[in-house]
C-alpha positions in Angstrom: 0.2 -0.3 -0.3 2.9 2.4 1.0 4.5 1.5 -2.6 1.6 2.2 -4.3 1.2 6.0 -2.3 4.8 6.5 -3.3 4.3 5.8 -6.9 1.5 7.7 -7.1 2.8 10.8 -5.5 6.0 10.8 -7.7 3.9 10.6 -10.5 1.8 13.7 -9.5 5.1 15.7 -9.1 6.4 14.6 -12.6 3.0 15.5 -13.9 3.0 19.3 -12.7 6.9 19.9 -13.9 6.2 18.7 -17.2 4.9 22.1 -18.6 8.0 23.6 -17.4 10.1 21.4 -18.7 9.0 21.1 -22.2 8.7 25.0 -22.2 12.5 25.1 -21.6 13.0 22.6 -24.4 11.3 24.6 -26.4 13.0 27.9 -25.9 16.0 26.3 -26.2 15.4 24.9 -29.7 14.1 28.5 -30.7 17.4 30.2 -29.5 19.4 27.8 -31.9 17.3 28.2 -34.7 17.4 32.1 -35.1 21.1 31.9 -34.3 21.1 29.3 -37.3 18.9 32.0 -39.6 21.5 34.2 -38.9 25.0 33.2 -39.2 27.0 30.0 -40.4 26.9 27.7 -37.5 29.3 25.2 -39.3 32.4 27.5 -39.0 31.4 27.6 -34.7 34.1 29.0 -33.0 34.3 28.3 -29.2 35.9 30.4 -26.7 39.4 28.8 -26.9 39.5 29.1 -30.6 39.4 25.9 -31.8 37.4 25.4 -35.1 34.7 22.4 -35.0 35.3 21.4 -38.5 39.2 20.7 -37.4 39.0 20.3 -33.9 36.9 17.4 -31.6 34.0 19.1 -31.8 31.6 17.6 -34.2 30.1 20.5 -36.8 26.3 20.7 -35.5 24.9 21.8 -39.1 25.3 20.2 -42.2 23.3 22.0 -44.3 24.3 25.7 -43.1 24.2 28.5 -45.5 27.8 29.4 -46.5 26.9 32.8 -47.4 25.8 33.9 -43.7 28.2 35.6 -41.5 30.7 33.5 -39.4 29.7 33.2 -35.4 31.3 36.0 -33.7 34.6 35.2 -31.6 35.2 35.2 -27.7 38.2 36.7 -27.3 39.7 35.6 -23.6 40.9 39.1 -22.9 42.7 39.7 -19.9 40.5 41.8 -17.2 42.4 44.7 -16.4 42.0 45.8 -12.5 41.1 49.6 -12.5 43.6 51.6 -11.2 43.1 53.7 -8.4 42.7 57.5 -9.2 45.5 59.3 -7.4 45.0 62.7 -6.5 47.7 65.5 -5.7 47.4 68.4 -3.7 47.3 71.7 -5.6 49.6 73.3 -3.9 52.2 70.6 -5.1 54.0 71.4 -8.7 55.5 68.9 -10.8 59.1 68.4 -11.3 60.5 70.7 -13.9 63.1 69.0 -16.6 65.6 71.5 -17.2 66.5 71.2 -21.3 69.9 72.1 -22.2 70.5 75.3 -24.9 70.8 74.0 -28.3 70.8 76.7 -30.7 70.9 76.1 -34.7 70.1 79.6 -36.3 73.1 81.6 -36.0 76.6 80.7 -36.6 79.5 82.4 -34.7 82.8 81.5 -37.1 85.8 80.0 -35.2 88.5 82.2 -34.7 86.1 85.3 -33.7 87.2 87.3 -30.8 85.5 88.9 -28.0 87.2 92.2 -25.8 86.3 91.7 -22.5 87.1 92.4 -19.1 87.9 90.3 -15.9 85.8 90.3 -12.9 88.4 89.6 -10.2 92.0 89.3 -10.1 93.9 86.9 -12.0 97.4 85.5 -10.5 99.2 82.7 -10.0 98.7 82.3 -6.5 95.5 80.8 -7.2 94.9 77.0 -7.9 94.0 74.8 -10.6 90.3 75.1 -11.0 89.6 78.2 -10.0 86.8 79.9 -11.2 87.2 82.9 -13.8 84.5 85.6 -15.0 84.9 88.1 -18.1 82.4 90.7 -19.0 81.5 92.0 -22.4 81.1 95.5 -21.6 80.6 96.9 -25.0 77.9 95.4 -27.3 79.3 93.1 -30.3 77.8 92.7 -33.2 78.6 90.5 -36.2 77.3 88.8 -39.2 74.0 88.0 -38.5 74.0 87.8 -34.9 74.4 90.9 -31.9 76.1 89.7 -28.6 74.6 92.3 -26.2 76.5 94.0 -23.5 76.8 92.4 -19.9 77.0 89.1 -21.4 79.1 86.8 -19.3 81.8 84.5 -20.3 83.0 81.4 -17.9 86.1 79.8 -17.4 88.8 78.5 -15.2 92.1 78.1 -14.4 93.7 74.7 -15.8 97.4 75.3 -15.1 99.2 77.5 -12.5 102.2 77.8 -11.4 104.7 80.2 -9.4 108.1 81.4 -10.3 110.5 78.9 -10.8 114.5 78.9 -10.9 116.4 79.5 -14.2 114.3 82.9 -13.5 111.1 81.3 -15.2 108.2 83.4 -14.2 104.5 82.3 -12.8 102.3 80.5 -15.3 98.6 80.8 -15.7 96.4 78.8 -18.2 92.7 79.7 -18.7 90.0 77.9 -20.6 86.7 79.6 -21.3 84.2 76.8 -21.7 80.6 78.5 -21.5 79.0 82.2 -22.3 75.6 83.3 -20.8 73.3 84.3 -23.8 70.1 85.8 -23.1 69.7 84.0 -19.7 70.7 80.8 -21.8 74.1 79.1 -20.7 76.0 78.0 -24.3 78.7 75.8 -24.5 82.1 77.6 -26.0 85.5 76.5 -26.5 87.7 79.8 -26.2 91.1 80.7 -24.9 92.9 83.6 -24.2 94.8 85.5 -26.9 95.5 89.2 -24.8 95.7 89.6 -21.5 96.0 93.2 -19.7 97.2 94.6 -23.3 99.8 92.1 -24.0 99.8 89.3 -26.1 99.7 85.9 -25.1 101.0 82.9 -27.1 100.1 79.0 -26.3 97.3 80.2 -24.0 99.6 80.5 -21.2 99.8 83.9 -19.1 103.5 83.8 -18.2 105.4 86.3 -15.5 108.4 88.3 -16.5 111.4 86.0 -17.4 114.0 87.8 -15.5 117.4 85.8 -16.6 119.1 88.8 -17.9 118.1 91.3 -15.7 118.9 89.4 -12.9 122.5 88.6 -14.4 122.7 92.3 -14.4 121.7 92.9 -10.9 124.6 90.2 -9.7 126.9 92.2 -11.6 126.8 95.4 -10.1 128.7 94.7 -7.2 131.8 93.9 -9.0 131.3 97.0 -11.5 130.5 99.4 -8.3 134.0 98.2 -7.2 135.8 98.7 -10.1 134.5 102.5 -10.5 135.7 102.7 -6.5 139.1 101.7 -7.4 139.3 103.5 -11.0 138.9 106.7 -9.0 141.2 105.7 -6.3 144.0 105.1 -9.1 143.4 108.6 -10.6 143.6 110.3 -7.5 146.9 108.0 -6.2 148.2 109.1 -9.8 147.6 112.4 -9.1 150.2 113.1 -6.5 154.2 112.3 -7.0 154.2 110.5 -3.7 151.4 108.5 -4.5 151.9 107.5 -8.2 153.9 104.3 -7.4 150.6 102.8 -5.7 147.9 103.5 -7.9 148.1 100.7 -10.3 147.2 98.3 -7.5 143.7 99.5 -7.0 142.9 99.4 -10.8 144.2 95.9 -10.8 142.1 94.8 -7.6 138.9 96.5 -9.0 139.7 94.7 -12.6 140.0 91.5 -11.2 136.8 91.6 -8.8 134.6 93.0 -12.0 136.1 89.8 -14.1 135.2 87.4 -11.4 131.7 88.9 -11.1 131.1 89.0 -14.4 132.1 85.3 -14.8 129.7 84.2 -11.6 126.8 86.1 -12.3 125.4 84.0 -14.7 125.6 81.2 -12.8 123.8 82.3 -9.3 121.3 84.2 -11.9 120.1 80.8 -12.8 119.0 79.9 -9.6 116.8 82.9 -9.0 113.5 83.1 -9.7 111.3 85.0 -12.6 108.2 87.5 -12.3 104.8 86.4 -10.5 101.7 86.5 -12.8 99.1 89.4 -11.1 96.6 90.9 -13.2 94.4 93.4 -11.5 90.5 93.1 -12.0 88.5 95.2 -14.9 91.7 94.6 -17.2 91.4 93.9 -20.9 91.3 90.4 -22.4 90.9 88.8 -25.6 88.8 85.9 -26.2 89.2 84.0 -29.2 86.6 81.1 -30.1 88.8 77.6 -31.0 85.4 76.1 -32.3 82.2 77.3 -34.3 78.8 77.8 -32.1 75.3 78.3 -32.9 73.0 80.5 -31.1 69.2 81.4 -31.6 
């Protein structure tokens, strides 16, 4: 009896659900028919990109219209996480990247000379690497360009030494590496040709070489003694009683003069020359060693 009741109960439930299942099957067939009308399902591509004609999935419709478009492909595009918006404070300014100056419009040719003045004193007491600044006080015009007054030129001491023995003077060599033009720093390559109204060779400002002058000074003692002995000889020779003694002072003075003349070149060799000392606001000439370009 219980078995009959259970069977009856199951049958009733199946009878109630059968319309729903039938409707689901009909809906599924309706969707398939709609797809077949608009697309060529013989070239069905699944979500992994495998064609049913060449893959393991069987073709579903052998009578599909070849003129219909293919089913759309489903791409497995990676899902990117949305980046959070980072708000910056209105008071914070983005960093400004400095752009080097690159003039291209006007060329200033190699060999151009600028008449400038040094801003500070230059001497052989400075150390290597010391900064040197020059100022163009008067506007300078050239072919297609004008360098305004008060343009500055920046350089550095690349070689320096104080006076040395053999009466060799001090030395200062300056390399000018940039020019401040209309607020922009332009790299240049220039050297000094005149310093304090004196011509400079090989970009080296030299102190006075004093060998000849020093040798002459070293011989002053012998000449002075000889003149004294000569005067004494003349005085002794003017008197009859001292005439016999007159040759001796002259002989002594002559010997001392000769010895001093021979020794003075040797003693002068071990002396030092003059210092390099140029006061501020002295005239200089700077000559370009390479072409430069400005706007």
